[in-house]
C-alpha positions, 0 to 999 in steps of 0.5 A: 219288671226291672226298675230304673235305679236312677229314676226319680234322682231328677225330679226328687219323686218316688217314680220307681215305686209309683212304676211298681203300682202301676205295674201291679194294677196292669197284671190284674188284667191277666187274673180272669185268664189266669183264674180260668187257666188254673181251673181248666188244668184242675179239671183235666187232672180230676177227669183223669183221676175220675177215669182211673177209679171209672176204669177199675170199676169198669173192669170189675163189672165187665168180669161179673158181666161174663157168664163164664166166671160164674162158672169157673171152678177149683180142683184138689191138690195132689202131689201126683199130678196138677190140675187146671180147670176152665169154664167148661169143666164140671164139678164132681169127684173122680178117682185118679191112679197114675200107673205109668209116665210117658217119657221120651226116648234117650240115645247115649254113646257108648265109646270112651271118649277122653276129651270133650274138644278132641275132633273124632272125624276123618280130616277131609271128609267131603260132604260130611253130615249128620242125619237126625230122624225124630218126632211122631210123625218122624222128621229127618234134619241133616246138619253139615259137619266141617272137620272142626265141628266134629268134636262132642262140644261141636257136634252138641251145639250144631245140633241144638242150633238145627232144631232137630227134634232132639236135645244134645247134652254131653255126660261125663261118665268118669275121669276123662271119659265123656259121652253124647246124650240126645233126648228126643222133644217127643214122648210117646211109645212111638216116639224114636230116634234114628242117627245116620252119619253120612260121608264119614265112617270113622265118626259114624262108628261112634254115633250112629243108630238104626233102631232095628239093630238094637244092641248091635249099634254104637249108640244105646238106647238109655231110655225108650219112649213110653206113654202115659197110663192113668185110670180114671174111675176104672178106666184106662186111659193112655196118652203120648204126653204127661199133659192130658187135656182131653180125658175129663171135659175142661181139665187139664192133668199134668202128671208129675209122679205115679200113684202108690199101687191100690191107692188112687187119689180122689179129685174133687172139682168144685164151683168156684163159689168163694171166687164168686164172692171174692169178686162181688167184694172186689166190685162193691169195694170198687164202687165205694172207691169210685164214690169216694173219688166222686165226692172229693172231686165235688167237695163244697166248703161253705162260705158266708155271704159275701165272700168268695169261694172255698179254694178247697172245693172240688175241681168238678163241683157242679160238674153236669158230666159227673153229675149224670154219671153218678145219677146213671149208676145209682139208677142201675144199681136200684133197677130191679133184676129179672129173677124170682127171688134175687132182684135187687142188691138187698137180696144179695146181703148188699145194702146201702148206707143212708149217711154216706151212700157206700154199699156194705155187704152181709157176707153170710146173706151174700154166701147163702145167695150163692150157695143156694142159688147160683144161677140167679146171681149169674142172672143178677149180674149177667142178664143176657150179656147185652143189656140186662143184668147189673153188671152188664148195664153199669158196664155198657154205661161207664163204657159211654164215658171211657170208650174212645170219643166217649163223653170224658175224651170229648170233655177233656178235648173241649178243655184243651182248646179252652187252655190253647185259647187262654195261653193265646189270650194270656200271651196277648195280654202279657204283651199289652202289659208289657208295652203299657208299662214301657210306655209309662216308664218312658214317659217317667223318664221325660218326666224326670228330665224335665223336672230336673231341667225346671229345677235347675232353672228354679236354683239359678233364678233364686240365685240370680235374685238373691245376688241383686239384693242391696 
């Protein structure tokens, strides 16, 4: 509050200082509200931090609650082909012999064309177009060409814009010598390209192509369509593309090059046991991180009797929502699962540190459990996928907190309403404080004026009495 610099001159009293003290005293009326406001904002931030940690732990729990995850496989690497597997793939060893790669047909013009931008058609041709038939099954696309579109550059661009099932490019075959090449988007032995220029014989003499005429065409097949041919365990397989998705269950084979004669590649597909171990370790680390955050949010610093609470206490100290969540998760972690041997985390080599409460992993014991009892590992985490299995139960529990209209959202909405109410109360009390200070200020001004007048009267009377003395 700004003080009035002249206040107190008339009375000789320190009214400015007194007004400042009274203002500070009035401001104390805001303390209960601002303290609660600070606490509520801290809780909102804390719940946001908690939700982030819960979502990370939940995502990992959700992955472990999916039986398909434990069916993931890995494949050996080969320079002749790439392998992609999914959960339907089966572990095993396969002899792969790549005999031939699939390829698309390519047509190339034979006439010498000296300039890429020179018009090649007949001027004034009416209804000129070029029909391209390509694909399996064949599909014809007719492309209109006006006089300015008969150069190599314009024809290339028009063909590529038309999505005619071919890609057009210009080749520089020598000094001032260019050719048009058309590459089919479809590979395979049955893939062909046919070209017919309509209503422009001059242009047709350069670019027509009828597969039945062979070498008599003005364009030639610089590459014919052919199928991919491979042998898997001695069985020949033919496909029209180099991406073979249906030869081995759950396996996609992307061919890169042929294998050397009599040197087939040995493809090995294994269950991804290391991936399972790594994911379980991530899950444990995520739980420990959640525990650290929970401990930080509920931290308590002891104080002496009569002292106020320490400002470094966690924002959710004593919060029943977080306590309930911690209790639920710990209960699930200690629940025995329906397995012959792997019933608890301890059977997997995962134990709880008695001092910190964190989970610790015995890597050798975990590896042994995964290697020797993979089905029990799956059942331990997945259960029936609905309401049993450790990862399934934890995922279900966390979802109750983090889902839309879940426990955390309802709690934070309640805090938001409290903050709205506090904002209104703070504004109302602040206005009341200002009105009170303004009233004090006005009263002090009146007091100052009155004291100034009284002092003036006192000085006058004193002077008068003094002048009448003998």
